[in-house]
N, C-alpha and C positions, 0 to 999 in steps of 0.2 A: 732171545728176547722176542716176544710176540709182536707182530706188526698190527697196525690199525685195522687192516682188513680182517685179520684173524679174530681180533677182539670184537669187531662189529658182527662178523659171521656167528661167533659164539653167542653173542647177546640175542641175535635174531633167532638162532636155533633154540635157545632157552625159552623164548617167547612162543615160537610157532611149532617147534619140533623140527622135523626134517625140512630143509629149505631147498629142495631140488627144483621147485617151480615157483618163481615169483613173477608177478606182473611187471611188465617193462618199466612202467612209470610209478610203481608203488613206492611208498615211503621207505620201505626196507631196501629195495633195489637202489634207490637214490642214495641211501645211507652207505651201501656197499660201494657205489661208484665214487662218492666223496672220499671214503676211506682209501680206496685204490689210488685216486688222484693225489691224496696227501702222501701216501707212501712213495709214489713215483716222484713227486716233487722233492721229498727228502733225499731220495737216492740221487737225483740230479744235482742238488745242492752239495751233497757229500762228495760226489765225483768231481765237481768243479773246485771245491775246496782242496781236495787231494791233489788235483792237477796244479793248482796255484802253489801248494806247499812243497811240491816235488823238488824244485830247484834248491830250496834251502835244505831239504833233507839230504840231497845229493852232496851239497857243499859240506854239510856237517859230517857226513860219512867219509868224504875225502880227507878232511882234516883229522877225523878220528883214526883213520888208517895211518896217517903220518905220526900221530901221537903213539899209536901202538907199536910202530916200527922203532920209535924212540923209547920203548919200554915204559910208557906212561909218564915220562918226564916232560917238563915244559921245554919249549924250543926258544932259541934266541931270535931276535928280530930279523937277522940276515937269512936264517934258515926258513923263517916264516915267509919272507919275501920271495925266496926261491920257490917255495911251495905254491905261493900265489901265482908266480909266473908260469909254472907248469900247469896249474889249474886253468889259467886264462888261455893258454895256448894248447890245450889238450885236443882240440879239434883241427889243428893246423894241418896235420898229415892227411886226414880225410878230405879236408877242403882242397888241398893241393892236388890230391889224387883225382878228385872229381873235376877239378879245373883242367887237368891234363887230358882226361878222357874226353872232354867236350871237344867237338869238332870246331874248327875256326868259323866264326860268323854265326854260330848258334847261340841262342840265349841260354843263360844259366839255368840249371835245373832247380826245382823247388828246394831240394835238400841243400844244394850249394848256397842258395839265397839264405836259407835258415842258418846255416853254419856261419856265413859271412856276418849276418846280423848278431848272432850269439857272440862271436869273437869280438866284434866291434863294441858291443855292449859291455862285455867283461873288461876290455881294455879301458874303456871310458870310466867304468866303475873303479878300476884300480887306480887311475889317475886321481879321481876325486876322493876315494876311500873305499877299499874293498871290505865288504861286510863278512865277518867270520867270527867263530868262537875264539875267545882270548886264550890261546894255547901257550902264552908266555907265563901264565900263572900256574903254580903247582896244583892248587886245589881244582882249578878249572880243567887242567889236563887229566886229572884223576876222574872227574865227573864225566868228561867226554869219553874217556876210555871205557867207562861203565855203561855208556849209552847203548840201548838196545834197539834203536830205531823208532822210538815213540815221540810223537810231536810234542806232547805236553811236557816231556822231560827237558826239552831244549830251553824252556823258559828258566830252568834252574841255572843254566850256564850264563857266564858273563860274556857279552858280545862286544866287539870293537870294530872300528873302521880303520884300516891301515892303508895309507896312500902310497903312491909310488916313490915319493920323496922321503918316506920313513916316518911321517907323523902318525901317531896313534890317538884316536879319540874314542872314548867309551860310547856305547850305543845300547839300545834296548831291543828286546825280542818280544814279539815279531817286529820287523822294521816297519815303521810308519813314515814313509817319505824319507827325508834326510835326517835320521836320528843320530 
């Protein structure tokens, strides 16, 4: 797909011919700069969106793997809860290892702080309602098994929040606050 800069360059070349030399503040050079700034902004926004979407993509991939291990069949609530437990505590070993490596009296490393926050956030979310695709439904398990990593496909799945006490509440995708 052509970028804005390429389109602007082509339009200017069509008008002027070869554009090897433009005056610094000419209309054409300003047009090229605006196009470049727009492309840079779009790249920044796309990178930020991808960074924000990554945790949900990783979560969906984790539960997709669990469905695939179960041959595309739905899972019972107790199996789902054990999967959630392993997902919440997936960083415990690395966290404990970093904690052991640290000398006494030294502050925690940045990675250790990040892991501590991630574990605490996931545990709190699990108490209030862990957000995941509903893999207790046959149709949803089939859809999740077919998923190829595309963000837009995740909206076809039904999502739920499962709390630590076993209550299941339907939710929407993408999550907007406490849905």
